[in-house]
Structure formats: structure tokens, C-alpha cells
C-alpha positions as a Markdown table, in Angstrom:
| # | Residue | x | y | z |
|---|---|---|---|---|
| 1 | Met | 0.0 | 0.1 | 0.0 |
| 2 | Ala | 2.7 | 2.6 | 1.0 |
| 3 | Ala | 5.0 | 1.5 | -1.8 |
| 4 | Ser | 2.3 | 1.7 | -4.5 |
| 5 | Leu | 0.5 | 4.8 | -3.4 |
| 6 | Gly | 3.2 | 7.1 | -1.6 |
| 7 | Lys | 4.1 | 9.5 | -4.3 |
| 8 | Glu | 3.5 | 12.8 | -5.6 |
| 9 | Gly | 2.7 | 14.2 | -2.2 |
| 10 | Arg | -0.2 | 11.6 | -1.8 |
| 11 | Gly | -0.4 | 8.2 | -0.2 |
| 12 | Ile | -1.8 | 6.0 | 2.5 |
| 13 | Ile | 0.3 | 4.6 | 5.3 |
| 14 | Ala | -0.4 | 1.4 | 6.9 |
| 15 | Val | 0.5 | 0.5 | 10.3 |
| 16 | Asn | 1.1 | -3.1 | 10.2 |
| 17 | Ser | 2.3 | -4.1 | 13.8 |
| 18 | Gly | 1.6 | -3.2 | 17.3 |
| 19 | Thr | -1.0 | -3.8 | 19.9 |
| 20 | Val | -4.7 | -2.7 | 19.6 |
| 21 | Gly | -4.4 | -0.2 | 22.3 |
| 22 | Leu | -7.0 | 2.0 | 24.0 |
| 23 | Pro | -9.2 | 4.5 | 22.3 |
| 24 | His | -7.3 | 7.5 | 23.6 |
| 25 | Asp | -4.2 | 6.2 | 22.0 |
| 26 | Tyr | -5.5 | 7.3 | 18.6 |
| 27 | Asp | -6.0 | 10.6 | 17.0 |
| 28 | Asp | -9.0 | 11.0 | 14.4 |
| 29 | Asp | -6.8 | 10.3 | 11.4 |
| 30 | Arg | -6.9 | 6.6 | 11.3 |
| 31 | Ala | -9.2 | 3.9 | 10.0 |
| 32 | Ile | -8.9 | 0.6 | 11.9 |
| 33 | Val | -9.2 | -2.8 | 9.8 |
| 34 | Tyr | -10.0 | -5.8 | 12.0 |
| 35 | Leu | -9.2 | -9.1 | 10.2 |
| 36 | Arg | -11.1 | -11.5 | 12.5 |
| 37 | Leu | -10.9 | -15.2 | 12.7 |
| 38 | Asp | -13.9 | -17.2 | 14.0 |
| 39 | Glu | -12.0 | -18.4 | 17.0 |
| 40 | Thr | -10.8 | -15.0 | 17.9 |
| 41 | Ala | -10.3 | -14.4 | 21.7 |
| 42 | Pro | -13.2 | -12.4 | 23.4 |
| 43 | Glu | -10.6 | -9.9 | 24.7 |
| 44 | Gln | -9.6 | -9.1 | 21.2 |
| 45 | Asp | -13.1 | -8.4 | 20.2 |
| 46 | Ala | -13.6 | -6.2 | 23.2 |
| 47 | Ala | -10.5 | -4.2 | 22.5 |
| 48 | Val | -11.6 | -3.4 | 18.8 |
| 49 | Arg | -15.2 | -2.6 | 20.1 |
| 50 | Ala | -14.0 | -0.1 | 22.5 |
| 51 | Leu | -12.4 | 1.7 | 19.6 |
| 52 | Trp | -15.6 | 1.6 | 17.5 |
| 53 | Glu | -17.7 | 2.7 | 20.5 |
| 54 | Ala | -15.1 | 5.6 | 20.9 |
| 55 | Gly | -16.0 | 6.8 | 17.5 |
| 56 | His | -13.0 | 5.6 | 15.6 |
| 57 | Pro | -13.9 | 4.0 | 12.1 |
| 58 | Val | -13.6 | 0.2 | 12.2 |
| 59 | Leu | -14.1 | -2.1 | 9.4 |
| 60 | Thr | -14.4 | -5.8 | 10.4 |
| 61 | Leu | -13.6 | -8.5 | 7.9 |
| 62 | Asn | -14.5 | -11.9 | 8.9 |
| 63 | Val | -12.5 | -14.9 | 7.7 |
| 64 | Arg | -13.3 | -18.6 | 8.7 |
| 65 | Glu | -9.5 | -20.0 | 8.9 |
| 66 | Val | -6.0 | -18.7 | 8.5 |
| 67 | Tyr | -5.9 | -20.0 | 4.9 |
| 68 | Asp | -8.4 | -17.4 | 3.7 |
| 69 | Val | -5.7 | -14.9 | 4.1 |
| 70 | Gly | -4.9 | -15.6 | 0.5 |
| 71 | Gly | -8.2 | -14.1 | -0.5 |
| 72 | Glu | -7.3 | -11.0 | 1.5 |
| 73 | Phe | -4.1 | -10.6 | -0.6 |
| 74 | Leu | -6.4 | -10.4 | -3.7 |
| 75 | Arg | -8.9 | -8.1 | -2.0 |
| 76 | Trp | -6.1 | -5.7 | -0.9 |
| 77 | Ala | -4.3 | -5.8 | -4.3 |
| 78 | Tyr | -7.4 | -4.8 | -6.1 |
| 79 | Ala | -8.0 | -2.1 | -3.5 |
| 80 | Val | -4.7 | -0.7 | -4.0 |
| 81 | Val | -5.2 | -0.3 | -7.9 |
| 82 | Val | -8.6 | 1.3 | -7.3 |
| 83 | Ala | -7.1 | 3.6 | -4.7 |
| 84 | Gly | -4.2 | 4.6 | -7.1 |
| 85 | His | -6.8 | 5.6 | -9.7 |
| 86 | Leu | -8.7 | 7.8 | -7.2 |
| 87 | Leu | -5.6 | 9.4 | -6.0 |
| 88 | Gly | -4.2 | 9.8 | -9.4 |
| 89 | Val | -0.8 | 8.0 | -9.0 |
| 90 | Asn | 0.7 | 5.0 | -10.9 |
| 91 | Pro | 0.8 | 2.2 | -8.4 |
| 92 | Phe | 3.6 | 0.4 | -10.3 |
| 93 | Asp | 6.2 | 3.4 | -10.3 |
| 94 | Glu | 8.6 | 3.8 | -7.4 |
| 95 | Pro | 10.6 | 7.0 | -8.5 |
| 96 | Asp | 11.8 | 8.0 | -5.0 |
| 97 | Thr | 13.1 | 4.5 | -4.3 |
| 98 | Arg | 15.6 | 5.0 | -7.0 |
| 99 | Thr | 16.9 | 8.0 | -5.4 |
| 100 | Ser | 17.9 | 6.0 | -2.2 |
| 101 | Lys | 19.6 | 3.5 | -4.5 |
| 102 | Thr | 21.6 | 6.1 | -6.2 |
| 103 | His | 22.9 | 7.5 | -2.9 |
| 104 | Thr | 23.7 | 4.0 | -1.8 |
| 105 | Gln | 25.7 | 3.3 | -4.8 |
| 106 | Asp | 27.6 | 6.4 | -4.5 |
| 107 | Leu | 28.6 | 5.5 | -0.9 |
| 108 | Leu | 29.6 | 2.0 | -1.8 |
| 109 | Ser | 31.9 | 3.4 | -4.6 |
| 110 | Tyr | 33.5 | 5.6 | -2.1 |
| 111 | Ala | 34.0 | 2.7 | 0.3 |
| 112 | Glu | 35.6 | 0.7 | -2.5 |
| 113 | Thr | 38.0 | 3.6 | -3.2 |
| 114 | His | 38.9 | 4.5 | 0.4 |
| 115 | Gly | 38.3 | 1.3 | 2.4 |
| 116 | Lys | 35.4 | 2.8 | 4.4 |
| 117 | Leu | 32.3 | 4.9 | 4.2 |
| 118 | Pro | 32.5 | 8.7 | 4.5 |
| 119 | Thr | 32.2 | 9.9 | 8.0 |
| 120 | Ser | 31.0 | 13.0 | 9.8 |
| 121 | Ala | 31.0 | 14.3 | 13.3 |
| 122 | Pro | 28.2 | 13.4 | 15.5 |
| 123 | Tyr | 26.0 | 16.3 | 16.8 |
| 124 | Leu | 25.9 | 14.7 | 20.3 |
| 125 | Val | 27.4 | 11.8 | 22.1 |
| 126 | Glu | 26.1 | 10.1 | 25.2 |
| 127 | Asp | 27.7 | 6.9 | 26.3 |
| 128 | Asp | 27.8 | 4.7 | 23.4 |
| 129 | Val | 25.1 | 6.4 | 21.3 |
| 130 | Glu | 25.8 | 8.9 | 18.8 |
| 131 | Leu | 23.2 | 11.5 | 17.5 |
| 132 | Tyr | 23.5 | 12.8 | 13.8 |
| 133 | Ile | 21.4 | 15.7 | 12.5 |
| 134 | Asn | 22.1 | 18.3 | 10.0 |
| 135 | Glu | 22.8 | 22.0 | 11.0 |
| 136 | Ser | 19.3 | 23.2 | 10.3 |
| 137 | Met | 17.6 | 20.5 | 12.1 |
| 138 | Gly | 20.0 | 21.2 | 15.1 |
| 139 | Glu | 19.0 | 24.8 | 15.4 |
| 140 | Ile | 15.2 | 23.9 | 15.3 |
| 141 | Leu | 15.6 | 21.2 | 18.0 |
| 142 | Glu | 17.8 | 23.5 | 20.2 |
| 143 | Lys | 14.9 | 26.2 | 20.0 |
| 144 | Ile | 12.4 | 23.5 | 21.0 |
| 145 | Cys | 14.6 | 22.5 | 23.9 |
| 146 | Ala | 15.2 | 25.9 | 25.3 |
| 147 | Gln | 11.3 | 26.6 | 25.1 |
| 148 | Arg | 10.3 | 23.4 | 26.9 |
| 149 | Asn | 13.2 | 23.3 | 29.3 |
| 150 | Tyr | 14.6 | 20.1 | 27.8 |
| 151 | Ser | 18.3 | 19.4 | 28.3 |
| 152 | Leu | 20.5 | 20.7 | 25.4 |
| 153 | Thr | 23.2 | 18.4 | 26.2 |
| 154 | Gly | 21.2 | 15.2 | 26.9 |
| 155 | Leu | 20.1 | 12.7 | 24.2 |
| 156 | Ser | 16.8 | 12.3 | 25.8 |
| 157 | Gly | 16.0 | 16.2 | 25.6 |
| 158 | Met | 16.9 | 16.4 | 21.8 |
| 159 | Leu | 14.9 | 13.2 | 20.9 |
| 160 | Ala | 12.0 | 14.6 | 22.9 |
| 161 | Ala | 12.1 | 17.8 | 20.9 |
| 162 | His | 12.2 | 15.8 | 17.6 |
| 163 | Ile | 9.2 | 13.7 | 18.8 |
| 164 | Ser | 7.2 | 16.9 | 19.7 |
| 165 | Phe | 7.4 | 17.9 | 15.9 |
| 166 | Ala | 4.5 | 15.4 | 15.2 |
| 167 | Arg | 1.1 | 17.1 | 14.8 |
| 168 | Ser | -2.2 | 15.7 | 14.1 |
| 169 | Gly | -2.3 | 13.8 | 11.0 |
| 170 | Asp | 1.4 | 13.0 | 11.1 |
| 171 | Tyr | 3.1 | 9.6 | 11.5 |
| 172 | Ile | 6.4 | 8.6 | 13.3 |
| 173 | Ala | 8.5 | 6.0 | 11.5 |
| 174 | Leu | 11.1 | 4.0 | 13.4 |
| 175 | Leu | 13.6 | 2.7 | 10.8 |
| 176 | Ala | 15.9 | 0.1 | 12.6 |
| 177 | Tyr | 18.9 | -1.3 | 10.9 |
| 178 | Leu | 19.2 | -3.8 | 13.7 |
| 179 | Asn | 19.3 | -7.7 | 14.0 |
| 180 | Pro | 15.6 | -8.6 | 14.7 |
| 181 | Glu | 16.5 | -10.7 | 17.8 |
| 182 | Pro | 13.7 | -11.4 | 20.2 |
| 183 | Glu | 15.0 | -8.9 | 22.8 |
| 184 | Thr | 15.5 | -6.2 | 20.3 |
| 185 | Asp | 12.2 | -6.9 | 18.6 |
| 186 | Ala | 10.3 | -6.7 | 21.9 |
| 187 | Leu | 12.1 | -3.4 | 22.8 |
| 188 | Leu | 11.2 | -1.8 | 19.4 |
| 189 | His | 7.6 | -2.8 | 19.7 |
| 190 | Asn | 7.5 | -1.3 | 23.1 |
| 191 | Ile | 8.9 | 1.9 | 21.8 |
| 192 | Gln | 6.2 | 1.9 | 19.1 |
| 193 | Arg | 3.5 | 1.4 | 21.7 |
| 194 | Arg | 4.7 | 3.9 | 24.1 |
| 195 | Leu | 5.2 | 6.5 | 21.3 |
| 196 | Arg | 1.7 | 5.9 | 20.1 |
| 197 | His | 0.4 | 6.3 | 23.6 |
| 198 | Ala | 2.4 | 9.6 | 24.3 |
| 199 | Thr | 1.7 | 11.3 | 21.2 |
| 200 | Thr | -1.6 | 9.6 | 19.8 |
| 201 | Arg | 0.2 | 9.6 | 16.3 |
| 202 | Ala | 0.4 | 6.6 | 14.1 |
| 203 | Val | 3.8 | 4.8 | 14.6 |
| 204 | Thr | 5.2 | 2.5 | 12.0 |
| 205 | Leu | 8.1 | 0.0 | 12.6 |
| 206 | Gly | 10.4 | -1.2 | 9.8 |
| 207 | Tyr | 13.5 | -3.2 | 9.7 |
| 208 | Gly | 16.2 | -2.0 | 7.3 |
| 209 | Pro | 17.0 | -2.6 | 4.7 |
| 210 | Arg | 14.0 | -4.5 | 3.9 |
| 211 | Tyr | 11.5 | -1.7 | 4.5 |
| 212 | Leu | 13.0 | 0.2 | 1.5 |
| 213 | His | 10.7 | -1.7 | -0.9 |
| 214 | Leu | 7.7 | -1.7 | 1.6 |
| 215 | Thr | 7.3 | 1.9 | 2.9 |
| 216 | Gly | 10.5 | 3.6 | 1.7 |
| 217 | Gln | 8.7 | 5.0 | -1.3 |
| 218 | Met | 6.0 | 6.5 | 0.9 |
| 219 | His | 8.5 | 8.1 | 3.3 |
| 220 | Lys | 10.1 | 10.1 | 0.5 |
| 221 | Gly | 7.3 | 10.5 | -2.1 |
| 222 | Gly | 4.3 | 10.6 | 0.1 |
| 223 | Pro | 2.8 | 13.7 | 1.8 |
| 224 | Glu | 5.1 | 15.7 | 4.1 |
| 225 | Thr | 3.6 | 14.1 | 7.3 |
| 226 | Gly | 6.3 | 11.8 | 8.2 |
| 227 | Leu | 8.8 | 12.2 | 11.1 |
| 228 | Phe | 11.7 | 9.7 | 11.0 |
| 229 | Ile | 14.1 | 8.1 | 13.5 |
| 230 | Phe | 16.9 | 6.0 | 12.0 |
| 231 | Ile | 18.6 | 3.6 | 14.3 |
| 232 | Thr | 21.8 | 1.8 | 13.3 |
| 233 | Ala | 24.3 | -0.1 | 15.3 |
| 234 | Glu | 27.8 | -1.6 | 15.2 |
| 235 | Asp | 27.9 | -5.3 | 13.7 |
| 236 | Arg | 29.2 | -7.8 | 16.2 |
| 237 | Gln | 29.9 | -10.1 | 13.2 |
| 238 | Asp | 30.7 | -9.1 | 9.6 |
| 239 | Leu | 31.7 | -10.9 | 6.5 |
| 240 | Pro | 33.5 | -9.8 | 3.2 |
| 241 | Ile | 31.4 | -9.8 | 0.0 |
| 242 | Pro | 33.3 | -11.7 | -2.7 |
| 243 | Gly | 34.7 | -9.5 | -5.5 |
| 244 | Lys | 33.8 | -6.4 | -3.7 |
| 245 | Gly | 36.0 | -4.0 | -1.7 |
| 246 | Tyr | 33.6 | -3.9 | 1.2 |
| 247 | Thr | 31.6 | -6.0 | 3.6 |
| 248 | Phe | 27.9 | -6.9 | 4.1 |
| 249 | Gly | 27.8 | -4.7 | 7.2 |
| 250 | Thr | 29.3 | -1.7 | 5.0 |
| 251 | Leu | 26.5 | -2.5 | 2.4 |
| 252 | Lys | 23.8 | -2.4 | 5.2 |
| 253 | Gln | 25.2 | 1.0 | 6.5 |
| 254 | Ala | 25.4 | 2.5 | 3.0 |
| 255 | Gln | 21.7 | 1.4 | 2.3 |
| 256 | Ala | 21.0 | 3.2 | 5.7 |
| 257 | Leu | 22.9 | 6.3 | 5.0 |
| 258 | Gly | 21.6 | 6.5 | 1.3 |
| 259 | Asp | 18.1 | 6.3 | 2.4 |
| 260 | Leu | 18.9 | 9.1 | 5.1 |
| 261 | Arg | 20.4 | 11.3 | 2.4 |
| 262 | Ala | 17.2 | 10.8 | 0.2 |
| 263 | Ile | 14.9 | 11.8 | 3.1 |
| 264 | Arg | 17.2 | 14.8 | 4.0 |
| 265 | Gln | 17.1 | 15.8 | 0.5 |
| 266 | Lys | 13.3 | 16.1 | 0.8 |
| 267 | Glu | 13.9 | 18.3 | 3.8 |
| 268 | Arg | 11.9 | 16.1 | 6.1 |
| 269 | Pro | 12.4 | 16.0 | 9.8 |
| 270 | Val | 14.8 | 13.0 | 10.7 |
| 271 | Val | 17.4 | 12.1 | 13.2 |
| 272 | His | 20.0 | 9.3 | 13.1 |
| 273 | Leu | 20.9 | 7.4 | 16.2 |
| 274 | His | 24.0 | 5.1 | 15.9 |
| 275 | Ile | 24.5 | 2.6 | 18.8 |
| 276 | Lys | 28.1 | 1.6 | 19.2 |
| 277 | Gly | 27.6 | -0.6 | 22.4 |
| 278 | Asp | 24.6 | -2.6 | 23.8 |
| 279 | Val | 21.6 | -2.2 | 21.7 |
| 280 | Ala | 19.3 | -2.5 | 24.6 |
| 281 | Val | 21.1 | 0.4 | 26.4 |
| 282 | Gly | 20.8 | 2.5 | 23.3 |
| 283 | Leu | 17.1 | 1.8 | 22.7 |
| 284 | Ala | 16.4 | 2.6 | 26.5 |
| 285 | Lys | 17.6 | 6.3 | 25.6 |
| 286 | Val | 14.7 | 6.5 | 23.1 |
| 287 | Leu | 12.2 | 5.1 | 25.7 |
| 288 | Arg | 13.6 | 7.9 | 28.2 |
| 289 | Ala | 13.0 | 10.6 | 25.6 |
| 290 | Ile | 9.3 | 9.4 | 25.3 |
| 291 | Glu | 9.0 | 9.8 | 28.9 |
| 292 | Val | 10.4 | 13.3 | 28.9 |
| 293 | Glu | 7.9 | 14.4 | 26.1 |
| 294 | Gln | 5.1 | 12.8 | 27.8 |
| 295 | Glu | 5.8 | 14.5 | 31.1 |
| 296 | Ser | 6.1 | 17.8 | 29.1 |
| 297 | Arg | 2.7 | 17.3 | 27.4 |
| 298 | Phe | 1.1 | 16.6 | 30.8 |
| 299 | Lys | 2.5 | 19.7 | 32.2 |
| 300 | Arg | 1.5 | 21.8 | 29.3 |
| 301 | Ser | -2.0 | 20.5 | 29.3 |
| 302 | Gly | -2.7 | 21.3 | 32.9 |
| 303 | Pro | -5.6 | 20.1 | 35.2 |
| 304 | Gly | -8.1 | 22.2 | 33.4 |
| 305 | Arg | -7.5 | 20.3 | 30.2 |
| 306 | Leu | -8.6 | 17.0 | 32.0 |
| 307 | Ala | -11.9 | 18.6 | 33.1 |
| 308 | Thr | -12.7 | 20.1 | 29.7 |
| 309 | Leu | -12.2 | 16.6 | 27.9 |
| 310 | Val | -14.4 | 14.9 | 30.4 |
| 311 | Phe | -17.3 | 17.4 | 29.8 |
| 312 | Ala | -16.6 | 17.4 | 26.0 |
| 313 | Trp | -16.9 | 13.6 | 25.8 |
| 314 | Arg | -19.9 | 13.2 | 28.3 |
| 315 | Pro | -22.7 | 13.8 | 25.5 |
| 316 | Phe | -20.8 | 11.4 | 23.1 |
| 317 | Leu | -20.6 | 8.7 | 25.6 |
| 318 | Cys | -24.4 | 9.0 | 26.4 |
| 319 | Asn | -25.1 | 8.7 | 22.8 |
| 320 | Cys | -23.2 | 5.5 | 22.6 |
| 321 | Cys | -25.4 | 4.0 | 25.3 |
| 322 | Phe | -28.4 | 4.2 | 23.1 |
| 323 | Arg | -27.0 | 2.6 | 19.8 |
């Protein structure tokens, strides 16, 4: 969906992982599709029903058994073609994906000539985690930190400032060039869930480099509603590529940096975290940034905001009782 429709400033982003969550975890910019098996647990039905009762659009598609997912492939492939026609885009073209490939090839040519990828100085270093942002992005984040009393010298403050960029209708993309081990995968999904809860924004999670042909086109060619967090790490093991002057690890880093260049070229808000030590410790920095932003949002909203929300929702909740 994202690869086929995300171009010419248009597109639809699919959030294909994460828990159902609670109604207040969602803004009003999402449609929920519930693919429901006949033997689905009652708890799952209740969680989705709570979203519907809160006013979120929910489409339930009932399937008898897991093998019926083949029919769903056909349904969604057809839907994407129709959506492409309605949006006025060619579903079979990926112009911005080629831009990332070009940047990646340039980086690999440099690595073959110089024996390594080009390097730049990190904007900030905390423990074994490096933060890379360009100069204009750094100026913006510093201003936000000053306004909200975030730490200018701490990683959590700069990341919290970046997260605060997301507005209603935006999405946050976690782009992780990490080994999808069970512990890492659990931490990333926890970050995804906590980000959604703290910001009410749609949060996507993609492992690099495979996401490049799934959502990569949407990131660069879709509407300017994405906020990006690249996460890379040092490889514990690496192997040379026969006939090339670089390793598989270098290839992966070049793909990450090539896509990062393409997104920066589109002037979209992006930060790059590089973890040189323990991946779990590095990801904990992201969780701390979410806490900082969540605490700041609570202080900015104040006690009066909670009372306003309660009174605003009361008539709606009463109407639900009479459905």
C-alpha cells in the first residue's frame, strides 16, 4: 500500500504491527481494519469494540480460517489499484526508491576507493550512542529544547524535541537497521506502543534494509507528514562480499545512509541514532525521551484540560449507550 500509493505528495500509510491499544491512544486520522478469525479471543473483540464505541472508524473482515488470508491478498491488491486511480498515481512506479539506490551506490563506490564509508562528526554523544542531525535540524531542536526546558546536552532532550514535531495527521517512522533478535524486537515494539500512547500519532516500525521496498517510497514521495528516527548499530559479526571491496556490514550501513540522504534531500524531519555498544542500552535512551515528552505534554495540558475533555466527551458517551 505505502510503496504503491506514496508518491507525488499523496499516499496511505499502513501501520502493520503493534497492539490494539486504547481509544485515547488514537487521533482522528486513522481507520482500523479488523481481520477477524472465527475463533478470535473475546478480549480481542472487546478491545476493537472499544475503539468503535469511541468513534473510531472500524471495518471488520471475517475470515473462517487462516488459509483465507490468500483471498485477503487479492482483496487488498485490487483495493490498492482502485485507490491509485482515485489518488491519480501510478501504483507500479517507485521514483523515490531509485533516489535511495543512487545515494547508496555512491557511498559504496566511495567505500571501494577509500576502504570505508565517509564519516561526519556526531552532533551529540551520550555513552555509546551517537546522534547525527544536520545543521538546520539542530537549530530547530535546540530552540524547542530551550522553549520546553529540555536538556540541550542530553540525548533524551533532543529526541523529545524531535518527537514533539509530530502534529495531528502526522506519523512517526522507526527505521531500525538492527538484528531482529527477540529482545531487540520486543524493545522496538515497546517503543512503538509507548510513542503511540504518548503522542496519539500513528507509529510505524520497519527493519532496514527490507522496509525500503515496503514503505520507503512513501517516506520520500508521500505527503510531508512523516517524522523519521533512523537507528543503526555496530555489527558484532561481519563478512566480506566476494569480489567487492567492502563487507555486508558496510553494504547495510550504506543502504541506511543512502536512504537517510534521500529523506534529508526532501527536507523532512529526521534524526539518526548510531549505537556503538549494547543495543538494549541504546534503545533505552529512546524510551527515556518518550517519557520526557510525555511528562512535558502533561504539564502543558494542565488540570483544566482534563476537566474540559471529560465534559466534552460526556454527550458522546451518552449517545453510545443508546446505539
